[in-house]
N, C-alpha and C positions, 0 to 999 in steps of 0.2 A: 401627736404622733406623726401628724404630714409634717408639722416644722423641725423634727429631728431627722425625717426622710430628706427633705429639701438642704439642711444644713449641711449632710451628710454629701449632698450632690455638688453643692457648693464646693465644697472641702476638697473633694476627689477631683471637680475640675480646674481649682487654684492649685494643687498640686501637680496636676499633669501638666498644667500651664508653665509654672516653675521648671518643671522637669527638660522642656522644649526651650526655654529660655535658654538653658545652659549648654543646649545643642549647636542653638545658633552661632558659637561663638568657638566651636570646635573647629580644629583643623579638618581640612579634606582635601579630597584629590587636585583640584583646580586650584586653590593655595598651594598646593606643595609646588604643583608645576609651573606657576607664577614667580613662587621662589626660586626656582631651579634655573627658570631663563634670566630671569634678572640678576641672579649670582654667574651664570655664564655672560651675560653682557658686561657687567659692573665689575667683576673680579680683577681688573685691572687696577681699577681705580683704588686696590688698596695700595700699589708701589706708595704712588705719593702720597697718600693720607700718613703711612706708618713712616716717610721720611719726616714731613711736616711735624706730626703729633710727638716723633722721637725729639725732633728739635728745638720743640716748643719746651718740651718737657724735661729737657737736659741740654743739650748744646747743640751749634750747627754740625760741628766735626762730629757727635754721636750722629744726627741726623741721618748725614750721608753716609756713615758707615753702617752703624746697627739699625738703623730706620730702613737703611737700602734691606739690607739680609732680610729684617723682619717683612718688607714688604713683599719682598721676591717669595718667601715664604708662603703669607698669605693668598696671595696672588694665584699660586698653586694650588691650596687648600680652599679658597673660596670656589675658583672655577670647578675645580674636581668634586666638589660639596652641590654646585651647581648642575653638574652633568650627572652625577647620581641620582640625585632630587629627581630631574625633568626622565631620565631612567625609568626610575623605578615611581613613577608619581601614580599608577593606577592601585598599588599593593600601600597596604598599613605600615609600613616600616620604616624609621623605626614606630612605636605603637603609637597611634592614632595622628600619623601623618605629622609627628612634632619633627620641629628643624634639627638638621643634621649637626649645623653649627649656628653658635650662639655669639654673636646677635645675628639676627636671620638675615639682615642686609648690610650692607658695606657701610651707610650710613646710620643706621639703629645704635642707640646705644647701649 
């Protein structure tokens, strides 16, 4: 009888620790604030990044035209997402503080 109770207690402890482990990697307000500030400060990097990426994928002329257009658009979007996440960091919107924009950061793949 005592072995059964000990086994039950050990199982409950292991299950509760597994639940805590998944929460450790969850998004939280501090990560949302950091992500927002990083996107505000590095949003401008989208411009040269998109010009370069388009030039490599297609050709230099496309990089100068389409890459420039993509870069301007993504600069506005990433900086705007950063402002939004910085302002709303205390609130779990979107659900569980998930990023508004994917990838989370300008240099993430």
